[in-house]
N, C-alpha and C positions, 0 to 999 in steps of 0.2 A: 550455254549461250546466255549472255546478259540480257535481262528483261528491259524493255524500254520504260522510262520513267514517265508517269503521268501525275499531274497535280490536280486535285479535286477539291472544290468547295465542300467543306465538311457538313454543310446544311442540305446538300442534295440527298433526298431520300432514296431508298431502295437500291443503292449502289454499293454499300459497304459489303466487302467480301466477294463481290461479283467479278472484279477485274484482277484480283491478286494472282490468279493462275497465269495471267498473260503479261501483267505489268508490275513494275515496282511502283507502289502507290503511296503518295504523300497527301494526307488530308489536312487542309488548312482553312481558317476562316476566310471567306471570299473577299471581304473588304481589306484584308491584311496580306493578300498575296502580292509579293514584290518581285522585281526583276531578278534579284539574287536567288529567289526560290526556284527560278526557271532555268538556271544556268546549265542544267543537264536534262531538262525535261523535253520530251518530244511531243507531249500532248497536254491539253488543259481542258478541264470540264468545270464550267462556271455557271453562275446565275447573274442577275443584273448588278450585283454589288461589286463585280470585278470589271474595271475598265480595261479593255484589251486594246492597247494602242502602242505606239512607239516606245513610250516611257516604260511600259511593262515588258515589252518583248525584244527590245534592241539587244543585239548580240547574244540571243538565246537560240537554241536549236529547235524551238517549237515548230512543229509541222502541221498540227491539227488543233482546232479549238471547237468544242461543242458547248453551246449554252443550253441549259435545260429550261429555257424560257421561250415564249413566243417572240417577245421583243428582241431587237438586235441593236438598239441604239447605243448600248454600252460597248459595242464592237466597232472599232475603226476599220470598217470593211475596205476602204480604199487602201489603207496601209497593209491590211492582210493580203489583199490581192497583189499589191506591189511586191510583197515579200513571198508570194506564192505559198501562203499559209492557208490551208483548207479550213473552212469554217462552216458550221451548220447551226440552225436554230430548231426549236421544237414546234414548228408551225402547226397550228390546230390542236395541239395536245390538250390544252385546257379550255377549249371552246365551250364545252357544255357547262363547265364550272362558271365561266364568266357570264354566260347567258343566264344561268340560274341566279347568280348574284343580281344581274340587271333586272331580271323578272321579279325577284323578291323586292327590289327597290321600287319598281313600278307598282306592285301590289300595295306597298306601304304608302306611296304617294296617293293612289286612288282611295285608299282607306281614309287618309288624312283629309282629302278633298271631298270625300263622300260622293265619289263618282263611280260609274259602271264602266265596263270595258269599252263599250261602244260610244261613250261620251267624249273620248279623247282622240286626238290625232297624234300618233307616235312618229317622230322623225328619227331616222337611223342614218348616221353619217359614217360611211365605210361599209362596204358590202362584201367583205371577205367571209371567212368561215364563221366568225362570231356574229357579224352583222346580218348575214343571210339566215343563220339559225334563229336569231332573235326575231327576224321578220316572219319566219315560218311559224314560230310559237304564237306571235301576235295575231297573225291572220287566221290561225286555227280557232281563235276566239273572236274573230271578226273585228279586231281592232283596226281602224283605218290607219294606214301607214304611208309615209313618204320616205324615199331613199335618195341620198346624194352620195355619189361616188364618181369622180371625174375619170376614173380609170376603167370603167366598165360601160358597156352599151347593151341594150336589150331591144333589138329590132322587133321581137315578138310582142313587146309591151306587156310581158308577164310581171315585170317589176315596176312599181310606180316611181320611176326615176324623175327627179325634178332638179331645179337649180338650188344652189346653196341658199340664196336669198329667199326663195319661195318656201323652202323647208323651214327656215328660221321664222318666217312670218306666219306660217300656218300651224306649226306644231305646238302641242301643249306639253309634250315631253320630248326632249332631244337627247339621244344616247350616242356617245362617241366611241367608235371602234376603228381607229386609224393608227398607223405607225407614226413615230416622231421623226419628222424630216425638216431640215432647214434650207434645203436647196431644191431645185427642180421647179416645174411650172405650178405645182400645188403644195407648197410647204405647209406643214401643220404646226410648227412651233408657234405658240401664241396665236393659234387660229381663233381662239375665243378670247379676244381682248375687249376693250370698252366698246368700240364701234360695232363689233359682232353682237355683243350682249344686248346693245340698245336696239337691235333689229328684231329681237325675240319678243314674244308676248310678255306683257308685264307680270302675268301670273304663271309663266311657264316654269318647267323644271329642267335642269341640265344634269345629266348623268355622265360622269367620266370614269371609265375603267381602262382607258388606253395608256396614256403617259401623262405625268403631271404637267410637263411643260407645254402640252397642247392647250392648256387653259392658263391665261395670265392670272395667277392667284390674287394679286393685289387688285386687279381690275374686277375680278369676281367679288371680292370682299366689298369693294366700293359699290358695286351694283346691288348687292344684297342689302347694303346699308340704305341705299336710296330707293329701293324697290321692295318693300316689305312683303309683297305677295309672291315674289320670285323665290324659287327654291333650287337647291343644288344637292347632289349626291356625289361625293368624291371618294374614290378608293385610291387614287393616285394624286401625288402632290409635287409641286416644285420643291427642290432642295431636300428631298427625303434623306434621312429621317427627321431633319430639322424643319418641320412644317410650319405654316402660317397659323399661329395659335388663335388669333382673333377670327380668322376664317373658319377654323374648326368649330368654334362656338356658334358660328352663323349658319353652317350648312345643316340641311335637314338630316342627312346621314353622312357620317365621315368614318372611314375605315382605313386600316394600315396596310394598303396594297396587298390585299388577300383575296381579291375577286376570283383569281384562278387557283386558289389554294385548296381545292378539294383533293382528297387522297387519289382519286382517279386521275385528275389532271396532272398531279405530281408524278404518278406512276407512268402515265403516257409519255411525259416529257423525258423522264429518265430512260425509258425503254427506247425512245427514238434516238436519243443521244448515244446510247451504248451500241445500238444496231449500226449507226453510221460510223462510229469509232471502230467497231469490229471490221467493217468493210474496208475502211481506210488502211488498217494495219494488217489485213489479211487473216484476222482471227474470226473465221466465219462461224465458229461455234457460238459466238456472242449473238448471232442472229436468233438463237433459240431463247434468249433471255426474255422472260416475261415476269414482271413483278407480281408477287402474290399479296393481295390485300385480304387480311382476315375479315370475314364478314361479321360485323357487329351491328348491322342495321336493325333498328327497332321496328316493331309493328306500327303501322300508321292507322290513325283513326280517321273516319270520314264523317263530315257533317253534310246534311242534305238541305239546309235552310237557305237556299239561293246559290246561284252560280258563283258570284264573287266570293262569298263566304267559303264555299267548297275549296276553291283554289288558294285562297289566303290561308286557310287552316292547313291544307296539305303542305304548301311550301314553307310555312312557318315551322312545321315539324322537321322538314328536311334541312332548312337553313334559316335560323332565326337571325336575320340580318341586324336587327336592332341590338342584339347582344354585342356584336362587334362595334357598333356605334357607341354604345354605352361604355365599353371597355376603353376605347381610344379617348373619348372625351373625359373620362375619369382620370386617365393617366397618359397624356400625350408624350411624355418623356419615355414611355415604355414602347414606343413605336416598333423598334426592332425586336424587343422581347416578345411582343404580342405576335409578331410574325414567326419567330423562332419556336414559340410554344403554342402554336395555333391548334385549337380543338379539331378533332377528327370530323371531317365533313365528306359526304358522299354525293355523287352525281345522281340524277334521277335514274340513270341506267343501272344503278346498283340495287334498285328496289323492284321486287316482283309483287305486283298487286293482284288481288283476287277480283276478277271481273264481276262476279256476282254481287260484290259490295258496292259497285259503282254504276251510276246511271248510264244507260247506253250512249247518250249524247256526249258524255265526257270521255268515254273509252277511246275514241279515235283521237281526241285531242291529247290525251295522256300518252298515247303511243307516239305521236309526233314529237312530244317533249322528251322521249327517250325511256319512259317507264316500260317495264316488262309486264305484259298482261297475258 
């Protein structure tokens, strides 16, 4: 019996050799997959670099598309539904990776501003898996937080929900964790344009790890020009990989869309995609697939000279975010190459810590952050 053909982005990790027993597999660069490549394909496994729409899929037999990413804005879901093409994304797969990135950015901002955890108000826009996890980390260290998400309610008042305008007015750091949408009652495309930025504190910091188009990059550049105390951390950009070079020079931290690029996040995304793929085609053996990550984590050292120094030192060992900032600012034209050859990074859950080396007050916080004690 002839095996069904699947086309796979050749940059998706942990999948090479996994599907060959069930499919005829063609590996191609994600940005270069064309309609002609899919003439006989029943399935497609992609990342954000493949726009899955009518142009790509017209007159093809594709029945199933999995994206090994949390975001789905590169999928024309209306067209896929119209054509009865099943699709799935890797919701929540890299949440710990993105939260770690955001947390490291917050630590660097606090260090730069010479502030302590309880000196700031953190505003979180979007209370899905990532936003809610960031909130839990922040509250574990008693950082005051405000949350805006028009799609959730909390009758028990356990989450400090507030209006969009109040969050902008009150927050010292605003972190974005929203999908990219251009329709509906609460579109997020260009959510942060000139009028929005003007409502923020003059010395606030904006962190965007969601999608580049959520922030109007030219408006942000203009705002940074006219507000020297304002700061920004961008991992995502409009028109990637051809990013706003003057804005890159202005931001506090700029990285090449790698917030979710931990090995653990990539492994989770690949696992989720393959499990759903197996279900769809009836290859239930694929439900057993579990990526193996070789353990190469180094010993962590601990400093006891103050709460902030403890966490800054610890997380800098896990993820030195300024390394990625320096690499992109040194060579912006290497945006895609920096993603392709990204250094190995692990989530906190990959680290087993010795509790006797850590003060009692920090142990419960570290457990909430995913560390194994």
